[in-house]
N, C-alpha and C positions, 0 to 999 in steps of 0.2 A: 261515333256520335250516336245518340238514342234522336229519334225523330218525332217528336210527340204528333203529326199530323196522324200516324195511324192508329192512335189509342185515344186522341183528343176526345170524342165522343163517352168513351167509358168516364174520362174523368172528369166531365163537365167542362171543356175548356173547349175553345171557339178556334178559327180554323180560318186565312181571310188569303185566300193564293191570286196573285196579280201576275197576269200575262204582259210582257214588255215591247213595246216596236225597238228602233234604235237608237232613240230619243231617252236614255234611262237615268241620267245625273239627277240625283237629289231625289228618289222614287222611294227609296228605304227613310230617309230620312221624312220625307214628306207624308208618308203612309204610316208611320210609326206616330209621327206629331197626333194626328187627326186619332187614332186610339188613345193616346193617352190624355190628350185635350178631354177624350170622352169619361176619362175615369178610369179605364181600362189599362191592365198591367199585360206586360209583352212577357211571356214564360220563352219565347225563343222565337230566332227567324236565321232563313236560309235563302240565299240567291244561288240561280244556277248562272254560269259564267255567259256574260253577254256575245261573247266571241266564239263560243263553243257550242251554244244551242241556237236551235232553228228558230223555236218560239221559248224565249226565257223566260223564266216566272221568281215570286219572290215569294212566298210563304212566312206566314206571321201568326205565330200559335200564341191566344191570349187566355187571359185567368178565366175569361167567362164569353160567351158567345155575342158574336158583338153586331149591334141591329140590322139590317135588311137599309134601312137609310141610311148608309154610311155608303153603298154603292157612288151614289152619283156623286161625292164625293171624292170615293178614288177617281172614278173618272174624268175629272177635272185637270189630276194632274199630269202636265205633262208626258207622253211617252206611254201611259197605261193604254194599255189595244182592250184588256178583259177583267174582269173579279170576279170574283167566287167568293161567298160566305156560305161559312158551314160550322 
């Protein structure tokens, strides 16, 4: 699988990285819902295994960069511990 994260900037795509804690059910659904409500399409999403990684993360590649104002909305999702948007 080609991970678009490494070339997202060159393709003018957005990247959202979300670090999750032990409570992580529904995070993928909640984050993609927030993004699509803003009218932004999702090109790729992948998550690390929460049982195998010490600090698992969810990475979402979007059709265009996501505004930083969504950081606070992402942080309201139960289980989200850190958010990076670029």
